[in-house]
TITORSE-632481 format. One record per residue (C-alpha): residue number from 1; residue in three letters; chain; x, y, z. Coordinates in steps of 0.05 Angstrom, whole numbers, plus 5000, padded with zeros to 4 digits. Layout:
kese, vovex, filum, X, Y, Z
NUM, ALA, A, X, Y, Z
...
# end
This chain:
kese, vovex, filum, X, Y, Z
1, MET, A, 3408, 5670, 5755
2, GLN, A, 3431, 5695, 5823
3, ARG, A, 3479, 5636, 5831
4, SER, A, 3511, 5647, 5762
5, PHE, A, 3518, 5721, 5777
6, GLY, A, 3555, 5703, 5841
7, GLN, A, 3601, 5657, 5804
8, VAL, A, 3616, 5709, 5752
9, ARG, A, 3629, 5760, 5806
10, PHE, A, 3677, 5713, 5843
11, ALA, A, 3714, 5697, 5779
12, SER, A, 3723, 5770, 5761
13, THR, A, 3747, 5794, 5828
14, LYS, A, 3800, 5742, 5840
15, PRO, A, 3852, 5767, 5789
16, LEU, A, 3835, 5839, 5810
17, ALA, A, 3854, 5824, 5882
18, ALA, A, 3918, 5791, 5860
19, GLU, A, 3935, 5850, 5817
20, ASN, A, 3920, 5899, 5874
21, SER, A, 3965, 5860, 5921
22, LYS, A, 4022, 5865, 5870
23, GLN, A, 4011, 5939, 5863
24, ILE, A, 4010, 5948, 5939
25, ALA, A, 4075, 5908, 5944
26, LEU, A, 4108, 5950, 5890
27, VAL, A, 4086, 6015, 5921
28, SER, A, 4109, 5992, 5990
29, ALA, A, 4177, 5972, 5963
30, GLY, A, 4183, 6039, 5928
31, ILE, A, 4167, 6077, 5991
32, VAL, A, 4216, 6036, 6032
33, GLY, A, 4270, 6044, 5979
34, ALA, A, 4259, 6119, 5973
35, ALA, A, 4261, 6127, 6049
36, GLY, A, 4325, 6086, 6054
37, PHE, A, 4358, 6125, 5998
38, GLY, A, 4338, 6191, 6029
39, TYR, A, 4366, 6168, 6096
40, MET, A, 4431, 6150, 6064
41, LEU, A, 4436, 6217, 6031
42, THR, A, 4418, 6253, 6095
43, ASN, A, 4466, 6210, 6136
44, ASN, A, 4523, 6222, 6088
45, THR, A, 4509, 6296, 6090
46, LEU, A, 4509, 6298, 6166
47, SER, A, 4570, 6254, 6173
48, ALA, A, 4610, 6286, 6118
49, ASN, A, 4650, 6326, 6169
50, MET, A, 4669, 6275, 6222
51, ALA, A, 4698, 6331, 6265
52, ASP, A, 4627, 6351, 6284
53, GLU, A, 4614, 6283, 6317
54, GLY, A, 4685, 6263, 6335
55, LEU, A, 4726, 6206, 6307
56, HIS, A, 4699, 6138, 6325
57, PRO, A, 4745, 6107, 6377
58, PRO, A, 4777, 6040, 6361
59, SER, A, 4754, 5979, 6400
60, HIS, A, 4800, 5950, 6453
61, PRO, A, 4797, 5882, 6486
62, TRP, A, 4780, 5904, 6556
63, TYR, A, 4785, 5845, 6604
64, HIS, A, 4720, 5862, 6640
65, LYS, A, 4680, 5865, 6576
66, ASP, A, 4679, 5790, 6571
67, PRO, A, 4614, 5760, 6598
68, LEU, A, 4653, 5712, 6643
69, HIS, A, 4707, 5761, 6668
70, THR, A, 4707, 5810, 6725
71, PHE, A, 4752, 5868, 6742
72, ASP, A, 4822, 5844, 6760
73, HIS, A, 4821, 5856, 6835
74, ALA, A, 4831, 5785, 6861
75, ALA, A, 4861, 5776, 6930
76, ASP, A, 4924, 5744, 6903
77, PHE, A, 4937, 5804, 6857
78, PRO, A, 4939, 5864, 6903
79, ILE, A, 4967, 5915, 6854
80, HIS, A, 4919, 5914, 6796
81, SER, A, 4890, 5961, 6744
82, ILE, A, 4835, 5990, 6788
83, ARG, A, 4884, 6008, 6843
84, ARG, A, 4933, 6038, 6793
85, GLY, A, 4875, 6074, 6759
86, TYR, A, 4854, 6105, 6825
87, GLN, A, 4925, 6129, 6836
88, VAL, A, 4924, 6163, 6768
89, TYR, A, 4856, 6195, 6784
90, ARG, A, 4879, 6219, 6852
91, GLU, A, 4945, 6248, 6829
92, VAL, A, 4924, 6275, 6761
93, CYS, A, 4849, 6277, 6748
94, SER, A, 4822, 6297, 6816
95, ALA, A, 4851, 6366, 6809
96, CYS, A, 4794, 6385, 6762
97, HIS, A, 4745, 6327, 6759
98, SER, A, 4699, 6304, 6815
99, LEU, A, 4674, 6234, 6831
100, ASP, A, 4610, 6250, 6866
101, ARG, A, 4577, 6182, 6866
102, ILE, A, 4636, 6144, 6897
103, ALA, A, 4647, 6142, 6972
104, TRP, A, 4710, 6120, 7006
105, ARG, A, 4677, 6056, 7030
106, ASN, A, 4665, 6035, 6958
107, LEU, A, 4741, 6023, 6951
108, ILE, A, 4743, 5973, 7008
109, ASP, A, 4761, 5903, 6983
110, VAL, A, 4761, 5929, 6912
111, SER, A, 4825, 5968, 6906
112, HIS, A, 4846, 5980, 6979
113, SER, A, 4839, 5948, 7046
114, ASP, A, 4795, 5975, 7103
115, GLU, A, 4855, 6006, 7139
116, GLU, A, 4881, 6039, 7075
117, VAL, A, 4813, 6070, 7061
118, LYS, A, 4806, 6097, 7131
119, ALA, A, 4875, 6128, 7127
120, MET, A, 4861, 6160, 7060
121, ALA, A, 4794, 6188, 7083
122, GLU, A, 4825, 6218, 7146
123, GLU, A, 4873, 6258, 7103
124, VAL, A, 4814, 6301, 7078
125, GLU, A, 4777, 6352, 7120
126, TYR, A, 4701, 6352, 7115
127, GLU, A, 4653, 6405, 7140
128, ASP, A, 4603, 6379, 7190
129, GLY, A, 4555, 6404, 7241
130, PRO, A, 4524, 6442, 7271
131, ASP, A, 4553, 6427, 7339
132, ASP, A, 4521, 6442, 7406
133, GLU, A, 4534, 6516, 7396
134, GLY, A, 4504, 6517, 7326
135, GLU, A, 4571, 6525, 7291
136, MET, A, 4598, 6485, 7232
137, PHE, A, 4664, 6451, 7243
138, GLN, A, 4717, 6412, 7205
139, ARG, A, 4730, 6339, 7218
140, PRO, A, 4773, 6284, 7187
141, GLY, A, 4739, 6243, 7134
142, LYS, A, 4705, 6176, 7146
143, PRO, A, 4694, 6116, 7099
144, SER, A, 4622, 6137, 7092
145, ASP, A, 4641, 6205, 7063
146, TYR, A, 4641, 6216, 6988
147, MET, A, 4702, 6234, 6948
148, PRO, A, 4722, 6308, 6957
149, LYS, A, 4705, 6358, 6903
150, PRO, A, 4760, 6398, 6871
151, TYR, A, 4716, 6461, 6869
152, PRO, A, 4663, 6486, 6918
153, ASN, A, 4613, 6502, 6863
154, GLU, A, 4603, 6505, 6788
155, GLU, A, 4622, 6578, 6782
156, ALA, A, 4689, 6566, 6815
157, ALA, A, 4701, 6506, 6769
158, ARG, A, 4688, 6549, 6707
159, ALA, A, 4731, 6605, 6733
160, GLY, A, 4789, 6558, 6743
161, ASN, A, 4783, 6528, 6674
162, ALA, A, 4774, 6588, 6628
163, GLY, A, 4699, 6580, 6627
164, ALA, A, 4697, 6505, 6614
165, LEU, A, 4663, 6460, 6665
166, PRO, A, 4701, 6395, 6678
167, PRO, A, 4650, 6339, 6679
168, ASP, A, 4640, 6292, 6737
169, LEU, A, 4673, 6226, 6723
170, SER, A, 4627, 6181, 6763
171, LEU, A, 4587, 6158, 6702
172, ILE, A, 4631, 6184, 6646
173, VAL, A, 4642, 6115, 6616
174, LYS, A, 4567, 6103, 6610
175, ALA, A, 4552, 6174, 6590
176, ARG, A, 4595, 6175, 6527
177, HIS, A, 4585, 6137, 6463
178, GLY, A, 4639, 6085, 6458
179, GLY, A, 4646, 6078, 6534
180, ALA, A, 4715, 6058, 6557
181, ASP, A, 4742, 6060, 6486
182, TYR, A, 4723, 6133, 6480
183, VAL, A, 4755, 6153, 6546
184, PHE, A, 4820, 6116, 6529
185, ALA, A, 4821, 6145, 6458
186, LEU, A, 4809, 6216, 6485
187, LEU, A, 4865, 6211, 6536
188, THR, A, 4915, 6186, 6484
189, GLY, A, 4889, 6222, 6422
190, TYR, A, 4921, 6291, 6428
191, VAL, A, 4956, 6309, 6363
192, ASP, A, 4973, 6370, 6324
193, ALA, A, 4915, 6400, 6285
194, PRO, A, 4918, 6381, 6211
195, ALA, A, 4929, 6432, 6156
196, GLY, A, 4870, 6477, 6146
197, VAL, A, 4841, 6466, 6216
198, GLU, A, 4846, 6525, 6263
199, VAL, A, 4840, 6515, 6338
200, ARG, A, 4821, 6575, 6380
201, GLU, A, 4869, 6598, 6432
202, GLY, A, 4860, 6562, 6498
203, LEU, A, 4834, 6498, 6464
204, ASN, A, 4870, 6435, 6443
205, TYR, A, 4859, 6390, 6382
206, ASN, A, 4834, 6320, 6395
207, PRO, A, 4799, 6284, 6337
208, TYR, A, 4759, 6240, 6384
209, PHE, A, 4725, 6299, 6418
210, PRO, A, 4662, 6325, 6383
211, GLY, A, 4683, 6387, 6345
212, GLY, A, 4757, 6370, 6351
213, ALA, A, 4773, 6426, 6400
214, ILE, A, 4774, 6409, 6474
215, ALA, A, 4789, 6455, 6532
216, MET, A, 4826, 6401, 6572
217, ALA, A, 4899, 6398, 6553
218, ARG, A, 4938, 6334, 6549
219, VAL, A, 4950, 6311, 6621
220, LEU, A, 4983, 6242, 6615
221, PHE, A, 5057, 6239, 6600
222, ASP, A, 5107, 6182, 6609
223, GLY, A, 5132, 6176, 6680
224, LEU, A, 5080, 6224, 6709
225, VAL, A, 5063, 6177, 6767
226, GLU, A, 5104, 6124, 6802
227, TYR, A, 5066, 6058, 6809
228, GLU, A, 5074, 6018, 6872
229, ASP, A, 5085, 5953, 6835
230, GLY, A, 5138, 5982, 6789
231, THR, A, 5094, 5980, 6726
232, PRO, A, 5123, 6028, 6674
233, ALA, A, 5079, 6090, 6678
234, THR, A, 5073, 6103, 6603
235, ALA, A, 5018, 6149, 6579
236, SER, A, 4980, 6091, 6548
237, GLN, A, 4987, 6049, 6611
238, MET, A, 4961, 6105, 6655
239, ALA, A, 4904, 6118, 6606
240, ARG, A, 4886, 6044, 6608
241, ASP, A, 4888, 6041, 6684
242, VAL, A, 4847, 6103, 6697
243, THR, A, 4796, 6082, 6644
244, THR, A, 4788, 6015, 6679
245, PHE, A, 4779, 6051, 6745
246, LEU, A, 4726, 6097, 6716
247, ALA, A, 4692, 6036, 6684
248, TRP, A, 4687, 6006, 6754
249, ALA, A, 4664, 6073, 6783
250, ALA, A, 4607, 6076, 6733
251, GLU, A, 4584, 6006, 6752
252, PRO, A, 4610, 5984, 6821
253, GLU, A, 4560, 5926, 6819
254, HIS, A, 4590, 5899, 6755
255, ASP, A, 4622, 5837, 6786
256, ASP, A, 4562, 5820, 6831
257, ARG, A, 4515, 5827, 6772
258, LYS, A, 4556, 5778, 6731
259, LYS, A, 4560, 5729, 6789
260, MET, A, 4485, 5734, 6800
261, GLY, A, 4473, 5725, 6725
262, MET, A, 4516, 5662, 6725
263, LYS, A, 4478, 5633, 6784
264, ALA, A, 4411, 5649, 6751
265, THR, A, 4434, 5618, 6686
266, ILE, A, 4454, 5553, 6721
267, ILE, A, 4390, 5549, 6761
268, LEU, A, 4344, 5565, 6702
269, SER, A, 4382, 5515, 6657
270, THR, A, 4374, 5461, 6709
271, LEU, A, 4300, 5475, 6717
272, THR, A, 4291, 5476, 6641
273, LEU, A, 4324, 5407, 6634
274, LEU, A, 4283, 5380, 6692
275, THR, A, 4219, 5407, 6661
276, VAL, A, 4235, 5376, 6593
277, TYR, A, 4250, 5309, 6626
278, ILE, A, 4185, 5309, 6665
279, LYS, A, 4145, 5330, 6603
280, ARG, A, 4179, 5279, 6557
281, PHE, A, 4186, 5217, 6600
282, LYS, A, 4133, 5225, 6654
283, TRP, A, 4072, 5259, 6623
284, ALA, A, 4079, 5235, 6551
285, PRO, A, 4059, 5163, 6565
286, LEU, A, 4000, 5186, 6607
287, LYS, A, 3974, 5234, 6554
288, THR, A, 3981, 5184, 6496
289, ARG, A, 3953, 5122, 6531
290, LYS, A, 3889, 5089, 6508
291, ILE, A, 3834, 5070, 6556
292, VAL, A, 3794, 5008, 6533
293, TYR, A, 3729, 4990, 6566
# end
């Protein structure tokens, strides 16, 4: 009697379990579908006005973005994008924006020679001290000094820019969504405000900037700088060069990282092939052999 009861119980619970699993699957699918639909509605609502987030920048084929490419500062190509970009930063951007994380020595063998870096650093006066009498003094810059700041403090920076604080450009490429594409699009994206869009006095319309209104005016114009190698200094060319320079400034170890990654890939691939060979041709016969007494 007990055995038959167990059989009956087993037979009656099997379809019930299958039915419950179907119900659970249907409920789960409904919850996932409702959540996805709600997210789509919410996302569309939040993104309805693209001016709040800024226009998504178009993607550009930056040379250094390729896994096997480095920045173009080879020894046989002395005038390159990083050097031109530094020139644009120094003559245009450094009037308002700092580069706190880059020292003069970081430019050695990247964009300038050792002698050039020493000469550029000596053109800037740095406060040092105290001396033997306890007084601070001014001295010429050294390669170990960091790039000079355009303003002594944040309050002075805001006072000189109508209340807006110019951001430091050391990590600007990594700090903005879109990276180098965003910086390039921002520098070249100044246009007249469309009909129905009002821009407050003192601001400029740029669709790539969140909100559309940016305090920084357009700063790149054709022929603004004179490149050493005779490259035409168009606005787009200067934007490309300074963006490349800022991409390097955000990651000075970029080239070394890729070189180390390539070496690690070669070494690990060789070790993997060697391991497979040993496992397949050396240990397989030993592990599958038969011992007969």
